N, C-alpha and C positions, 0 to 999 in steps of 0.2 A: 093261399094268397090270391086275392082277386086280380083278375086280368087288368082291371081298370085302376089298380093301385100299385104304386112303385115305391121302392126305396132309392133315394139318391143323395149325393153329397149336399150339405147345406150351402146355400148361396146368400149373398148380402140381401137379395130381394125378400128372403124369408124371415128377416129379423123381426118384423112387427108381429107376424103370425106366431112365431115361436114364443115371443114374449107373451102374447095373448094366451096361448095354450098352457104356458107355465102358470099363469094366474087362474085359468079355468080348472086346473087339476091339482093345484098345490096342497089343498086340504085333503090329503090321502085320496086323491082322485076326483075331488070336488072343488068348486070355486073357493078361492081364498078370502073373498070379501067379508064374511062374518068375522074373520080373525083380523084382517088388515085390508082396508079398501082403497089404499093408494096403489093402484096397480103399476103405475109407472115406476115408482121407487122399489116396489116388491120385485118386479122383473129385473131391475138393476141389481138387486141383492142376490138374486138366484142365478141369472143366466148371463149377465153382461160380460163378465170376465171371459167366459168360454167363447162367446160369439165374437168378441173383439180380439182376443189374444190367441185362441186356438180353433179358428173356424174350420181348419182342415180335419179336425176330430169330431165334427158334427154331421149328423145325418137327419134327413127328414122323411116322413111318410107322406106321399102325395096321392090323393084320390082325385076322382073327376071333379070333386067340389073344392079341391085345394089342399093345402097342407093340413094334416090331421094328427101329426105326432112328430116327435123329435127325440134324438139322443144327442147330448153334449158331453164332452169328456176332456180329459187331459192326459197326455203322455209326457209332460214336461216335468223335469225334476224340481224346478223352482216355482211350481204353480201355487203352493201354499202362500208364498209371499204375495203373489199377484191377486189371489182370491181375497186375502185379508185386506189388501189395499183398496180393492174395489168395494169390499164390504164396508170399510170404514167411511168411504165417500158416500155410500148410500145412507148409512146411519146418520152422518152429518146432515144430509138433506132432510131426513125424517125429523131431526131435532130442530132445524130451522123452521120447518113448517109447523111443528108443535108449538114452539115458542111464539110464533107469529099468529097463533089462533086458528090456523087453517083446518085443524082437526077438531074443532070445538063441537061440531055436530056429528062426530064419529067417535063415540066413547070407546069402541073396540080398538081404535088406533092407540089411544092412551094406554090401554092395558097391554097391548103388544109391545109398546116402547118399554114399559116397566119390565116386562118379561125378558126383553133383550138385555137390559142392564143388570138384572139379577140372575140371569141364566148361568148355569154351571158350565163346566168344561165340556167340550165336544169329545166324543170317543177318540181314542188314539187310532191311527191308521198305519198300515204297513209302509215301510220305507221302500223307495224305489219301485213304486207300483203305479199303474194307471188307475184312474177312477172316472166314474161316469154318473150321469143323471139322465133319466128317461121318463117321458110322459106321453100318453096317447089319449085322445079324446074317447069318451065311453063307447060310442057306436063302433069303434075300430079296434077295441081291445080283444085279446084272446083269439086272434086270427093269424098269428105268426109274424106280425110286423116287427114287434119288439125283438123277437128272436133273431130275425134277419139283420136288424141294426146292430144287435150285440155281436153277431158273428163278424160283421165288418169292423167294428171297433176293436174286438179282440185281436183280429188279424193285424190291425195297425199298431196295437200295443206290442205285439210280438215283433213286428218289423222294427219297432223302436228299441228292441232289446229288453223288453220287460216280460217277466214271467208271473206277474200277479196283477189282479185288478180288483178294486173294491168299490162299494157303494155305501152311502150313508142313507139309511132307511128308518122308518118308524115302525116299531112293534107296538101293538095295542090289542085289546080283547078281540077285535074283528080280524086281525091279521097278526098272529103271535110269532114268536121266534121259531116255532116248529115249521111254519110256512116257509121261511127262508132256508132252514136246514134241509127240508124235503126238496127245495128247488136247487140244491146242490152247492149251497154256500156254507162256509164256516163262519162262525161269529168271532171276529178278532177282538172287539171290545164293545162295551155298551155303557150308557149312562142314562139316568132318569131324565125325562124331558117334559117341559110344560110350554113348548113352542106354540101349540095351538090353544092353550088355556082350557076353558071348559067346553070348547067346541069339539074335542075328541075325547070321549070318555076314557078314563084311565083304568089301570096304570099304563102310562106311555113311556117307552124307552127309545132313545136313538141308538141304533145299532150300526157298527161298522162291520159289514159282511164282505167276505172275500172269496175269490176263486183263484186257483192256480192255473196258469196257462201252460200248454194248450188245454182247452176245455171243450168237450163234445156237447153241443147244445141240443137238447130236445125241444119240442114245441111248447115251451113254457117260459114266461118272462116275469119280470117284476111289474110289468104295466098292468 
């Protein structure tokens, strides 16, 4: 880990850069714009619940140039309800913009909306478990920052009395199920996914992957 780079708790001042990194990395590590270019609403859909309702479970990677990665997560038993509520609000904003013609010059947005409404069920997830979402900018990956954030979040999950943590991830030809199994995860459930449309060659699946706590982390992460 670089001496100039630190892991620290998320603060309100980090909100905009976390939202930016979310959109810069959401297409399996790449910018989301080819899939959906309304970054404001996309960030609402992915990170708003965690930053507003569980900021104590968020961490950031900060280098000399600023924040370059984040982990957001939940240790709350009622988080599913909150995430759905925030998600429905974001989707309603998408529909208003679509109906008003604000996406007429962005055909990918119309396709994204169609996929949202014809999308199948998400994978099932373990009960009474923590979950998280992690993203790091390309130049700072594979340097141990994700591992350090995971260690801190896992400790908080255990302090909350939880013995399982899960993540929703995408398996595709470039990163298959085998990758997650070799990283120490078990596959709890999986479903076919077309969230990214033709922008991610298939077949693509959404996986719910889990680890039992306590878990001894090596220097490898999902980032």
